[in-house]
N, C-alpha and C positions, 0 to 999 in steps of 0.2 A: 795582490793577485798577479799571477804571471800572465803574459799575453795569451797563452793557450786557455787559461781559465776564463779570462775576460771574454774571449771569443765564444765560449760555450755557456756563459753565465745565464743567458736568457732561455736556454733550452729547458723544456719541462723535464723534471726529475734529475737534472744534472746537479751533483753535489760533490763537494770535496770532503764532506764529513763522513764519519764512520757510520756503518749500518745502524739504524735506530736513532741516530742523532739529528736527522733532518731529512726532508723529503725532496728538496730541490725544487720546490714549487714557488717559493717566495718571489724571486726576481722574474720568473716567467709570468706570474700573475700580475705583477706590477707592469711589466712590459705590455701584456695584453690589454689591461685597462687603459693604460696611457695611449696606446696606439688606437684603440677604439674611440678615444676622446680627441683624436687628431693631434696628439703630442708625440714626444720622443723621449728616450732615456739614454743617458750617457754614463759611462763608467770611467773614472780616472783612478789609477792605482800606482803606488810605489811600494815595491817589496819591502817588508818589515817596517814600513812607515804608516800605511793606512790606505783605505779605499774610500772614495766619494762617489755616490750614485746621484746624479742630477736628473730630476724629472722636469720636463718642460711641457706645459699645457697651454693651449690657446686661451687667450683672454676672452671672456664672455662679452658679447656685444650688448646684451640686455640682461639685467639681473632677474633672477627667478623670484617669484612671489613665494616666500617661505611658508606663510600661513596656508595658502591654497595647496601648495605642494605637500605639506604635511597632512592636511585633511584628506587629500586624494590618496596618499600612501596609506593612511590609517584605514580608509574605506576598502582599499584593495586587499590589504593584509588581514583585516578583521576576520577572525575565525580560522585562519590558516594554521596548519601544523608545520612547525619548523624544527629541524635538528641543527644545532650549532656545534661545530667541531673545530677545535684549534688546540695546538699543543700548549698555548699560554693560558693559564686559568683566568687571568685578568681579562684577556681578550674575550674568552668564552663568556664570562660573567657580564661584561658591559654589552656585548652583542645580544645576549639572551634578554637582558633587561630592556633593550631598545625594542626588540620584537614583542615582548610582553606589553610594553606601553602602547603598542599599536594593535593590541587585541589578539595576538597569536598565542597558541599553545606551544610551549617550547620544551624540547628535550635537549639536554646538553650531553655531548659525547666527549671523548678524549681524542 
């Protein structure tokens, strides 16, 4: 990536791809989730060699109880209608399955 591209990489809808090849939401979504979690994201790139995106998240002080968290999530989601949309069919499938396991009615889009 050039310095100009790195500077804009986290902007929503910014892409260097051709029309129809990408939405430019990937890194902006990563950035948003990481910032909401109290972390940061850094990009290191060398032209024609490659790019590394590093995600730094704060360490948890106390571990979450997986069983109770899953039960709560299943109760909250049970009966919900969800549409799963992603360009990657594998991501669509696994995400839809996870929602179904929690009692949701799932529609998959492209």
